[in-house]
Every structure is written in C-alpha cells, then in structure tokens.
C-alpha positions in Angstrom: 51.5 38.4 -21.1 52.7 41.4 -23.2 51.5 44.6 -21.0 52.1 47.9 -22.6 51.9 50.9 -20.0 52.6 54.7 -19.8 52.8 55.8 -16.3 53.4 59.4 -15.6 54.0 61.4 -12.8 51.1 64.0 -13.5 51.3 67.4 -13.9 52.3 69.0 -17.5 51.6 65.8 -19.5 51.8 67.5 -22.7 55.6 66.8 -22.8 54.5 63.0 -23.5 52.4 64.2 -26.1 54.9 62.1 -29.0 55.0 59.0 -26.8 51.6 58.3 -26.0 50.6 58.2 -29.5 53.2 56.1 -30.4 51.9 53.6 -27.8 48.5 53.7 -29.0 49.7 52.3 -32.6 46.4 53.2 -34.3 44.2 52.3 -31.5 41.1 54.6 -32.4 38.7 53.6 -29.4 39.9 55.0 -25.8 38.2 55.2 -23.0 39.0 57.5 -20.4 38.4 56.3 -17.0 37.8 60.1 -15.5 36.7 59.0 -11.4 40.0 60.6 -9.8 38.2 64.1 -10.4 34.6 65.3 -9.4 33.8 66.6 -13.1 34.2 63.4 -15.1 33.3 65.3 -18.2 35.9 68.0 -18.1 38.6 65.6 -17.4 38.0 63.1 -20.5 37.7 66.8 -22.4 41.0 67.7 -21.6 42.6 64.6 -23.2 40.2 65.0 -26.2 41.7 68.3 -27.3 44.9 66.7 -28.4 44.3 63.2 -29.0 41.0 63.7 -32.1 43.2 65.4 -34.5 44.9 62.5 -34.6 41.8 60.3 -35.2 41.7 58.8 -31.6 38.3 59.2 -29.8 38.4 58.9 -26.4 35.3 58.6 -24.3 34.6 58.8 -20.6 33.1 55.3 -19.3 30.8 57.0 -17.1 28.7 57.8 -20.1 28.3 54.0 -20.5 25.5 52.1 -18.9 27.7 49.3 -18.9 31.2 50.5 -18.1 33.1 47.0 -18.0 31.5 46.4 -21.2 33.0 49.8 -22.4 36.3 48.8 -21.5 36.6 45.1 -22.7 35.4 46.7 -26.3 37.9 49.8 -25.7 41.5 49.9 -27.8 42.7 51.9 -25.4 42.5 52.9 -21.6 43.1 56.1 -19.9 43.0 56.8 -16.1 43.3 60.7 -15.5 44.6 62.1 -12.1 43.0 63.9 -9.3 42.2 62.2 -6.0 43.5 58.1 -5.5 40.8 57.2 -3.1 37.9 58.7 -4.8 39.0 57.0 -7.7 40.2 53.5 -6.1 36.6 54.0 -4.6 34.9 54.1 -7.8 36.8 51.2 -9.1 35.6 48.9 -6.6 32.0 50.2 -6.5 31.7 49.5 -10.3 33.7 46.3 -10.5 36.0 47.6 -12.8 39.5 45.9 -11.3 39.3 42.5 -13.2 37.8 43.8 -16.0 40.5 46.7 -16.6 43.3 44.0 -15.9 41.9 41.6 -18.6 41.7 44.2 -20.9 45.7 44.6 -20.1 46.6 41.6 -20.5 45.5 41.4 -23.8 47.6 44.0 -24.5 45.1 46.6 -24.9 47.8 50.2 -24.2 47.2 52.1 -20.6 48.4 55.7 -19.8 48.0 56.6 -15.9 48.9 59.9 -14.9 49.2 60.5 -11.5 46.6 59.1 -10.1 46.1 56.6 -12.7 49.7 55.9 -12.3 49.0 55.0 -8.4 46.3 52.3 -9.2 48.2 50.5 -11.9 50.4 49.3 -8.8 49.3 46.9 -6.4 47.5 49.1 -3.9 47.6 53.1 -3.4 49.4 53.2 -0.3 52.4 55.5 -1.4 49.8 58.3 -3.4 49.8 61.7 -1.3 46.6 62.3 -1.9 44.0 62.9 1.5 41.5 60.4 2.0 38.4 62.1 1.3 36.7 59.2 0.8 37.1 55.7 2.3 36.9 53.1 -0.2 36.4 49.7 0.8 40.0 48.8 -0.2 43.3 50.1 -1.2 43.8 47.3 -3.8 44.1 48.7 -7.0 45.1 47.3 -10.7 48.4 45.4 -10.0 49.4 46.1 -13.1 53.3 46.3 -12.1 55.1 44.5 -8.9 56.1 47.5 -7.3 54.5 51.1 -5.8 54.7 54.5 -7.4 55.0 58.0 -6.1 54.0 60.5 -8.5 55.3 64.4 -8.3 57.8 63.3 -6.0 60.0 66.1 -4.6 63.2 66.1 -3.2 64.0 66.6 0.3 64.8 70.4 0.8 67.9 71.1 2.9 67.8 71.0 7.0 67.9 74.6 7.7 64.7 74.8 5.3 62.7 71.9 6.4 59.4 72.3 7.9 57.5 68.8 8.8 58.3 65.9 6.9 59.5 65.1 3.7 57.9 62.8 0.8 61.0 60.9 1.5 60.7 60.3 5.0 57.3 59.6 4.7 57.8 56.8 1.9 60.9 55.4 4.6 57.6 55.2 7.0 55.9 52.9 4.2 59.0 50.5 3.7 59.8 50.0 7.7 56.3 48.2 6.9 56.3 46.8 3.5 59.3 45.2 1.9 58.4 46.9 -1.5 59.8 48.9 -4.3 58.8 52.6 -4.3 59.7 54.7 -7.9 59.2 58.1 -7.0 59.1 60.0 -10.4 59.2 63.7 -10.3 57.3 65.2 -12.7 57.8 65.3 -16.4 58.5 61.9 -16.0 57.2 58.6 -16.9 57.8 55.0 -17.0 57.4 53.1 -20.4 56.5 49.4 -20.2 56.3 46.8 -23.5 56.0 43.5 -22.1 59.0 42.3 -20.1 61.3 46.2 -20.4 60.4 49.2 -18.8 62.7 52.1 -19.5 62.0 55.2 -17.4 61.3 58.7 -20.0 61.0 62.2 -19.8 63.7 65.1 -18.7 62.5 64.8 -14.7 64.3 61.9 -13.3 63.3 59.6 -10.5 64.4 58.0 -7.1 64.4 54.1 -6.6 63.9 53.5 -3.0 64.3 50.4 -1.2 64.4 49.0 2.1 67.5 49.7 3.8 69.3 51.1 1.3 69.9 54.7 0.3 68.0 56.4 -2.5 68.7 55.7 -5.9 69.0 58.5 -8.7 67.4 57.1 -12.0 68.2 59.6 -15.1 66.1 59.6 -18.4 66.9 56.2 -20.4 67.3 53.6 -17.3 66.2 50.1 -17.9 64.6 49.5 -15.0 63.7 46.2 -16.9 64.6 44.1 -13.8 61.9 45.6 -11.1 59.4 44.1 -13.4 60.4 40.6 -11.6 60.2 42.1 -8.4 58.0 40.2 -5.4 56.0 42.5 -3.4 55.7 41.5 0.5 53.0 44.1 2.0 52.9 44.6 5.8 55.9 42.4 6.2 
C-alpha cells in the first residue's frame, strides 16, 4: 500500500500550492468532495482558480449522478474545509467511505484541508467543529492511524485564559482514547508518501500523547514512525 496524502491544517492553503502541484504528479482529472460546506460549487471553484492554469481539471463530486463511480475514475481527490460533522454525515449517506479509501490505497493522491484532514483520520473526534448535524457514525477514511487537530492554537498564559484551551480539550480526549494527536497550526501540513511522513510549512505542530508532555514539532520533522502506531479508542 503506497498512500500519497497531504493533510493541511486549513486556513490559507496557498503556501502549499507548489507542494500540491508536485503531489499531483501529472494527474489531470481531480474530484472535489465539497460536502463540508453548504455551497458546493463555491467550494470547488476556489481550487479551480489555481489548479486549472496548471492543466488540472477539478470537478465537484456533487455534480455526478454516481459519486462513487466519479471517485473510482478520479486521478486525484480533494476534500475541502468546513464543518466536519456535515462532511462525514454526507460521506456516510452517499456510501463514499469505502470508495475513497480504495482509491487512496491504489495510490491516488489525496489532499485534505481542515475538515478534509479530519476525515483522513480513523474518526472525527478531534475536530473543532460544532455538531450542526448528527452523522450516523464518527468513522472516517482511516488513512492514517492517528488523529489530527487542525487550526491548533497554543494555550494562552494563565492570566489571559478564558474557558478551556485547545490543549485541555485534547487532553480530555486522551483520557478516554490512547491515540496520538497531531495538532497542526495553520500554515502547516503533513506529507505522506508510502511509509514516510514529514511535517511541512512554517506553522509547526504539537504531538500529543497520553501521559506525556506536548512535543513541539518543526518543519521537516520526520514523523514516519507515527504511521506504525496502533490507535486504541475508548481505552
């Protein structure tokens, strides 16, 4: 299995454009899964603007009569940001979890930003989003054996704290689940190429593990060992 993934923290993704174009490696027919947003055409058009000049045609999967067939025929798969609960609900409703995973296992490149990075994990339990809809399951694509928290914000100093920090919420998750969490700051992303995974971008990341202090990661970090992890949920 040689998975090719870019999992982006979200926000402004233009800094990753050169990496995405290299990631595509000649793919010309890409499919966008835009269900994290309510305006599917607009979500797709955002990427059309900077992919079409490079010869990449990107089409929203919502425009196909058979979304699963569109995924099977795609040369690349993009999943935009938005609300992860709305996204995973649509993926289950349209029975797209299996087809996407099968395409990625064949080596089709995958780019996911924000919610698109969340659904690359085994579940969406570490999303920041409000559950605006109730999906039948939190199960996602399971392309990596750990969780991602995109748009990560570092804890403020104690005197400035109001309510729970992101780190505190993720520590609560780790109390219930023995699973690695990669907290990606904006302007950072993970690149997976088969058995290798590296952190890219300028934002950096924090690796959170049960019973351990937060481990700061910087651009270029070799995180390949995380691909061999065995997650244990509700454990």
